[in-house]
C-alpha positions in Angstrom: 0.0 0.0 0.0 1.0 3.6 -0.3 0.1 6.9 1.3 1.1 10.5 0.6 0.7 9.9 -3.1 0.5 13.7 -3.4 4.3 13.8 -3.0 4.7 11.8 -6.2 1.8 13.7 -7.8 -0.1 10.6 -8.7 -3.5 12.2 -8.3 -4.3 9.7 -5.5 -3.4 10.2 -1.9 -3.3 6.6 -0.9 -4.0 3.2 -2.4 -2.7 -0.3 -3.2 0.4 -0.9 -5.4 0.2 -4.0 -7.7 3.4 -4.7 -9.6 4.9 -7.6 -11.5 8.4 -6.5 -10.4 9.7 -5.4 -7.1 7.6 -2.9 -5.3 10.8 -1.2 -4.2 11.5 -0.2 -7.8 8.4 2.0 -7.8 10.0 4.6 -5.6 11.9 7.3 -7.4 13.8 9.0 -8.5 13.4 7.8 -12.1 17.1 7.2 -12.4 17.1 4.9 -15.5 14.9 4.0 -18.4 14.1 0.4 -18.5 14.5 -0.4 -14.8 13.2 -3.9 -14.3 12.5 -6.6 -11.8 12.0 -9.3 -14.4 11.1 -12.8 -13.3 13.3 -15.6 -14.7 11.7 -17.8 -15.9 8.6 -15.5 -16.5 5.7 -16.2 -14.2 2.3 -17.2 -15.4 -0.2 -14.9 -16.9 -3.9 -14.6 -15.9 -6.7 -15.6 -18.3 -8.7 -12.4 -17.9 -5.6 -10.3 -18.6 -4.6 -12.5 -21.5 -7.8 -11.5 -23.2 -6.8 -7.9 -23.1 -3.3 -8.6 -24.3 -4.6 -10.7 -27.2 -2.5 -13.6 -26.3 -0.6 -15.3 -23.5 0.7 -12.9 -20.9 3.4 -13.2 -18.3 4.1 -12.1 -14.8 0.5 -11.4 -13.9 -0.4 -9.9 -10.5 -3.9 -9.5 -9.1 -5.9 -9.1 -5.9 -9.5 -10.1 -5.5 -12.1 -9.2 -3.0 -15.9 -9.3 -2.5 -17.9 -6.1 -2.0 -21.5 -5.4 -1.0 -22.7 -1.9 -1.8 -25.5 0.0 -0.1 -26.0 2.1 -3.3 -26.7 1.1 -6.9 -23.2 1.9 -8.1 -19.6 1.6 -7.2 -16.5 3.4 -8.4 -12.7 3.1 -7.9 -10.1 5.6 -9.0 -6.8 4.2 -10.2 -3.6 5.1 -12.0 -1.9 2.6 -14.4 1.9 3.0 -14.7 4.5 1.1 -16.6 8.2 1.0 -17.1 7.5 -0.1 -20.7 6.5 3.4 -21.8 7.6 4.6 -24.5 10.0 2.1 -25.9 7.5 -0.8 -26.2 4.4 1.3 -27.3 3.0 -0.4 -30.4 4.9 -3.6 -29.9 3.8 -7.1 -28.9 5.0 -6.3 -25.3 1.8 -4.6 -24.2 1.5 -4.1 -20.5 -2.2 -4.2 -19.6 -4.5 -3.4 -16.7 -7.9 -4.9 -15.8 -10.4 -4.2 -13.1 -12.9 -7.0 -13.4 -16.3 -7.4 -11.8 -18.8 -10.3 -11.6 -22.0 -10.8 -9.8 -25.8 -10.4 -9.9 -27.0 -8.6 -13.1 -23.6 -8.9 -14.8 -23.1 -11.4 -17.5 -19.8 -13.2 -17.0 -16.9 -11.0 -15.9 -16.8 -7.4 -17.1 -13.6 -5.2 -17.4 -14.2 -1.8 -15.8 -10.7 -0.5 -16.7 -11.5 1.1 -20.0 -10.9 4.5 -21.5 -13.7 7.0 -20.6 -16.8 6.6 -22.7 -15.5 3.5 -24.5 -14.8 -0.2 -24.2 -11.1 0.1 -25.0 -9.0 -1.5 -22.3 -6.3 0.3 -20.5 -2.9 -0.7 -21.9 0.4 0.9 -22.9 -0.8 0.6 -26.5 -4.1 2.3 -25.9 -2.9 5.2 -23.6 0.5 6.7 -24.5 2.2 9.8 -26.0 0.6 9.0 -29.5 -2.8 7.4 -28.7 -5.2 9.1 -26.2 -2.4 11.4 -24.9 -4.9 13.3 -22.8 -4.8 10.4 -20.4 -1.0 9.9 -20.5 1.7 11.5 -18.3 5.3 11.3 -19.5 7.8 10.4 -16.8 10.5 9.0 -19.1 14.1 9.2 -17.9 15.4 9.6 -21.5 13.0 12.5 -22.2 14.1 14.2 -19.1 17.8 14.1 -19.8 17.8 14.6 -23.6 19.7 17.8 -24.5 17.6 20.3 -26.3 14.3 18.5 -25.5 12.1 20.8 -23.5 11.2 18.5 -20.6 7.5 18.1 -20.0 8.1 16.0 -17.0 7.0 17.3 -13.6 10.3 17.4 -11.6 8.5 16.5 -8.4 6.9 13.3 -9.8 10.1 12.5 -11.6 12.0 12.6 -8.3 9.5 10.4 -6.4 8.2 7.9 -9.0 10.3 5.5 -11.1 7.9 4.4 -13.9 8.5 6.0 -17.3 4.9 6.7 -17.9 1.5 6.7 -16.2 -2.1 7.5 -16.8 -4.1 10.4 -15.3 -6.5 9.3 -12.6 -9.1 7.0 -14.3 -12.3 5.7 -12.8 -13.7 2.2 -12.9 -17.5 2.3 -12.5 -20.3 -0.3 -12.3 -24.0 -0.4 -11.7 -24.8 -2.9 -9.0 -27.8 -4.2 -7.0 -27.6 -2.8 -3.4 -27.1 -5.5 -0.8 -25.8 -8.1 -3.3 -22.2 -9.5 -3.3 -19.9 -8.8 -6.2 -16.4 -10.1 -6.8 -13.7 -7.7 -8.0 -10.5 -8.9 -9.5 
C-alpha cells in the first residue's frame, strides 16, 4: 500500500500498489529508463488479462475481494503506470491493466478498466504519447535528460516515482444491486 501519493503527484493520496516486479522499484527518482525486476523464468499470466493482451501474458499480478454496496453503483479511482513506456508502445509487449467485476446482473466478468466513454481496455498501446495522450503522463528518464528537449516531466513526480509513464487518474464504475455480493479482481 502507499500513502502520501500527493508527494509523487499521482493524483491519488493513498492506495494499493500492484506490480509484476519489485515494489521497491516504484519509488523514485526515475534514475534509469528500463529499470526492471524481471522474473526468470517468467511467471504465469492470468486468463482475464490474456484476453486484453490478445495472447498469453506473463508475470500477472492480481488481488480479488468481495464487496457489498448499499448504493446502486460503485467506483474506484486508479492510475496505471509502466516502465515499458515509450520504448514498447506499439509492440507485442503490451502491459495491460484490468479491473474485473462479476455478480448479480452482470453477464460473465466485465472489465471496468476502460478508456472513458469507450470499451477500449487500459494498456500501454491504448494510452500513451501517441494514442489518447490526454490520459497519458510522461515520466520517461530519457526524455528528461535529452539535450535540447524541453522536458514536459514534472520534476516532483520524476523525483518520487520510477515508472517511465503513467495515466491520469481514471475511474472504474459499475452499476450494482444494493445488498448483493460482487467479486472484484
